[in-house]
C-alpha positions as CSV (number, residue, x, y, z in Angstrom):
1,M,73.5,126.1,69.3
2,I,74.0,125.2,72.9
3,R,70.6,123.5,73.1
4,M,71.5,121.5,70.0
5,F,74.8,120.4,71.6
6,K,73.0,119.4,74.8
7,A,70.5,117.4,72.9
8,W,73.2,115.7,70.9
9,F,75.1,115.0,74.1
10,R,72.1,113.3,75.7
11,R,71.6,111.1,72.6
12,N,75.2,110.2,72.2
13,P,77.0,110.6,75.6
14,A,79.8,108.2,74.9
15,L,80.6,109.8,71.5
16,A,80.4,113.3,73.0
17,I,82.8,112.4,75.8
18,F,85.2,110.9,73.3
19,S,85.0,113.9,71.1
20,G,85.7,116.2,74.0
21,Q,88.7,114.2,75.0
22,V,90.1,114.2,71.5
23,L,89.5,118.0,71.1
24,S,91.2,118.7,74.5
25,I,94.3,116.6,73.5
26,V,94.5,118.3,70.1
27,A,94.2,121.7,71.7
28,F,96.9,120.9,74.3
29,L,99.3,119.6,71.6
30,G,98.6,122.6,69.4
31,M,99.4,125.0,72.2
32,W,102.5,123.0,73.0
33,Q,103.7,123.2,69.4
34,F,103.0,126.9,69.2
35,L,105.0,127.5,72.4
36,S,107.9,125.5,71.2
37,L,108.0,127.4,67.9
38,Y,107.5,131.0,69.1
39,V,107.8,131.3,72.8
40,I,110.0,128.8,74.5
41,D,113.2,127.2,73.1
42,K,112.6,123.6,72.0
43,F,115.7,122.6,74.0
44,W,113.6,122.9,77.1
45,I,110.2,121.5,76.1
46,S,110.8,119.9,72.7
47,S,107.7,119.8,70.5
48,P,105.0,117.3,69.7
49,V,106.3,116.9,66.1
50,D,109.8,116.1,67.3
51,I,108.5,113.7,70.0
52,F,106.3,112.0,67.5
53,T,109.2,111.7,65.1
54,T,111.4,110.2,67.8
55,L,108.6,107.7,68.8
56,I,108.3,106.5,65.2
57,R,112.0,106.1,65.0
58,W,112.0,104.1,68.2
59,I,109.1,101.9,67.2
60,L,110.9,100.9,64.0
61,S,113.9,99.9,66.0
62,S,114.1,96.4,67.7
63,D,116.2,98.0,70.5
64,F,113.1,99.9,71.6
65,W,110.9,96.8,71.9
66,F,113.7,95.1,73.9
67,H,113.7,97.9,76.5
68,L,109.8,98.1,76.5
69,N,109.5,94.3,77.2
70,I,111.9,94.6,80.1
71,T,109.9,97.4,81.7
72,L,106.6,95.7,81.0
73,Y,107.9,92.5,82.6
74,E,109.0,94.4,85.7
75,I,105.6,96.2,86.0
76,V,103.4,93.2,85.4
77,V,105.3,90.8,87.7
78,G,105.7,93.5,90.4
79,F,102.0,94.4,90.1
80,I,100.9,90.8,90.4
81,L,103.2,90.0,93.4
82,G,102.5,93.3,95.3
83,G,98.8,93.5,94.4
84,G,98.2,89.8,95.1
85,L,100.0,89.9,98.5
86,G,98.2,93.1,99.4
87,V,94.8,91.8,98.6
88,V,95.3,88.5,100.5
89,L,96.8,90.1,103.5
90,G,94.3,92.9,103.6
91,F,91.4,90.4,103.4
92,V,92.9,88.2,106.1
93,L,93.5,91.0,108.6
94,G,90.1,92.5,107.8
95,Q,88.5,89.1,108.4
96,Y,90.3,88.4,111.7
97,E,90.0,91.5,113.9
98,L,92.6,90.3,116.4
99,L,95.3,89.9,113.7
100,G,94.3,93.3,112.3
101,K,94.8,95.0,115.6
102,I,98.2,93.3,116.1
103,F,99.7,94.2,112.7
104,D,97.9,97.5,112.1
105,P,100.6,99.7,113.8
106,L,103.4,98.0,112.0
107,L,101.8,98.3,108.6
108,V,100.8,102.0,109.2
109,A,104.4,102.8,110.3
110,S,105.8,101.0,107.2
111,Y,103.4,102.9,104.9
112,G,104.9,106.1,106.2
113,V,108.4,105.2,104.8
114,P,108.9,106.6,101.3
115,R,108.9,103.5,99.1
116,S,111.3,105.1,96.6
117,A,113.9,105.2,99.4
118,L,113.9,101.4,99.5
119,A,115.3,101.2,95.9
120,P,119.0,101.3,97.0
121,L,118.2,98.6,99.6
122,F,116.6,96.3,97.1
123,I,119.6,96.8,94.8
124,L,121.8,95.7,97.7
125,W,119.6,92.7,98.4
126,F,118.8,91.5,94.8
127,G,121.5,93.1,92.7
128,I,121.1,95.5,89.7
129,G,119.1,93.0,87.7
130,L,115.4,92.6,87.2
131,K,114.7,91.3,90.7
132,S,115.4,94.7,92.4
133,K,113.1,96.5,89.9
134,I,110.3,93.9,90.5
135,A,110.7,94.2,94.2
136,Q,110.4,98.0,94.0
137,A,107.3,97.8,91.8
138,A,105.7,95.2,94.2
139,V,106.2,97.3,97.3
140,M,104.7,100.3,95.6
141,V,101.5,98.4,94.8
142,F,101.3,96.4,98.1
143,F,100.2,99.1,100.5
144,V,97.5,100.6,98.1
145,A,96.1,97.1,97.5
146,F,96.3,96.2,101.2
147,F,94.6,99.3,102.6
148,N,91.8,99.3,100.1
149,T,91.1,95.6,100.6
150,F,91.2,96.0,104.4
151,A,88.8,98.9,104.1
152,G,86.5,96.9,101.8
153,V,86.2,94.0,104.3
154,K,85.6,96.4,107.2
155,S,82.9,98.2,105.2
156,V,80.5,95.2,105.1
157,D,77.2,96.0,106.8
158,L,76.9,93.9,110.0
159,D,73.2,93.7,109.4
160,F,73.7,91.6,106.3
161,I,76.0,89.2,108.2
162,N,73.5,88.9,111.0
163,V,70.7,88.1,108.6
164,A,72.8,85.6,106.8
165,K,73.6,83.8,110.1
166,I,69.9,83.8,111.1
167,L,69.2,82.1,107.7
168,G,71.8,79.4,108.5
169,A,74.8,80.6,106.5
170,N,78.1,79.3,107.8
171,E,81.4,81.4,107.9
172,K,82.6,80.2,104.4
173,Q,79.3,81.2,102.8
174,I,79.3,84.6,104.5
175,V,82.8,85.2,103.2
176,R,82.0,84.0,99.7
177,K,78.5,85.6,99.3
178,I,78.8,88.8,101.4
179,K,82.2,89.9,102.4
180,L,84.1,89.1,99.1
181,P,81.5,90.8,96.8
182,A,81.4,93.8,99.1
183,A,85.1,94.2,99.1
184,F,85.5,93.7,95.3
185,P,84.9,97.4,94.4
186,F,87.6,98.4,96.9
187,I,90.0,95.8,95.6
188,I,89.6,96.8,92.0
189,T,90.0,100.5,93.0
190,G,93.2,99.6,94.9
191,L,94.6,97.7,91.9
192,K,93.8,100.5,89.5
193,V,95.5,103.0,91.7
194,G,98.4,100.6,92.3
195,L,99.0,100.2,88.5
196,P,100.8,103.5,88.0
197,M,102.5,103.0,91.3
198,A,104.0,99.8,90.0
199,L,105.3,101.7,86.9
200,I,106.8,104.4,89.1
201,G,108.5,101.8,91.2
202,A,110.0,100.0,88.2
203,V,111.1,103.1,86.4
204,V,112.6,104.8,89.6
205,A,114.7,101.6,90.1
206,E,115.8,101.8,86.5
207,F,116.8,105.4,87.0
208,I,119.0,104.4,89.9
209,S,120.8,101.5,88.3
210,S,120.0,99.9,85.0
211,N,121.3,99.5,81.4
212,K,117.9,98.4,80.0
213,G,114.3,99.4,80.2
214,I,112.3,102.6,79.3
215,G,113.7,104.3,82.4
216,Y,117.2,103.7,81.1
217,L,116.2,105.2,77.7
218,I,114.8,108.3,79.5
219,M,118.0,108.7,81.5
220,R,120.2,108.1,78.4
221,S,118.2,110.7,76.5
222,T,118.5,113.2,79.4
223,G,122.2,112.6,79.6
224,M,122.5,113.4,75.8
225,F,120.3,116.6,76.3
226,D,117.8,115.0,74.0
227,T,114.5,116.5,75.3
228,A,112.5,114.8,72.5
229,G,113.8,111.4,73.5
230,T,113.0,112.1,77.2
231,F,109.4,113.1,76.4
232,A,109.2,110.1,74.0
233,G,110.0,107.8,76.9
234,I,107.5,109.5,79.2
235,F,104.8,109.2,76.6
236,T,105.6,105.5,76.1
237,L,105.0,105.0,79.8
238,L,101.8,107.0,79.5
239,F,100.5,104.7,76.7
240,V,101.5,101.6,78.7
241,V,99.4,102.7,81.7
242,M,96.5,103.6,79.5
243,I,96.4,100.2,77.9
244,I,96.8,98.2,81.1
245,N,94.2,100.4,82.8
246,A,91.8,99.8,80.0
247,L,92.3,96.0,80.6
248,L,91.6,96.5,84.3
249,N,88.4,98.4,83.4
250,I,87.2,95.4,81.4
251,V,87.9,93.1,84.3
252,E,86.1,95.5,86.6
253,K,83.0,95.5,84.4
254,H,83.0,91.7,84.3
255,V,83.6,91.1,88.0
256,L,81.2,93.9,89.2
257,R,78.5,93.3,86.6
258,W,76.1,92.6,89.5
259,R,76.5,96.2,90.7
260,P,73.8,98.7,89.6
261,A,75.0,101.1,86.9
262,G,76.5,104.3,88.3
263,K,76.9,102.8,91.7
264,Y,80.4,103.6,93.1
265,A,82.0,102.1,96.1
266,G,85.7,102.2,96.6
267,S,88.6,103.8,98.4
268,A,92.0,104.8,97.3
269,E,94.9,105.4,99.5
């Protein structure tokens, strides 16, 4: 039986992995449902059936889509701003060693500050509207994107650069043909790690001060002791991250199509 399974796995690796993922999810939800019925009061952990029912009720409501669009807007704009600035600054400081040495202590010290602690300051600066949530999401992404890009530029083999110079390549060609492709795996990894960070930033800011967004729905459900609604909001955020991460995987495969299959290069802060 085990040999047959191994042979099937070798013939259909993608299908086998997908089947394993589905089975693990079904087993987890089944155990959760059992615990909620016979072991732990549903008040504390709700149940998959109740959560699914709440999600369906939300989906059929226009109010849910309004809150979801608000949170998506905060995540996407914050992700683009923070990730873009982090990649550009990381590449520039990695490219110019003197600038890197000048700003490195400041950036490392800033990275040590809990980003969630900045949320009240952003509310003071930008108000309780969308701008403070976008700023919080952006700062959560920035450092991950920056340090990964910086590491990617610094990881370039100097022998490649020296050979390119011997062959007559100028600085722009070295950046475009050597440094940028070498840094791409690090950049993509940083952005993929930064995605859930952007979500955390936006939702934390919504927790602190907001009357709209998925974070607001979670807080409202918690205030009403609606455990199913709280978990429904959490699962909504989970689905959002999965979908956006799948899009990033498509971008990664396209941008890094030159990389040999199975070759990994990247860093995550």
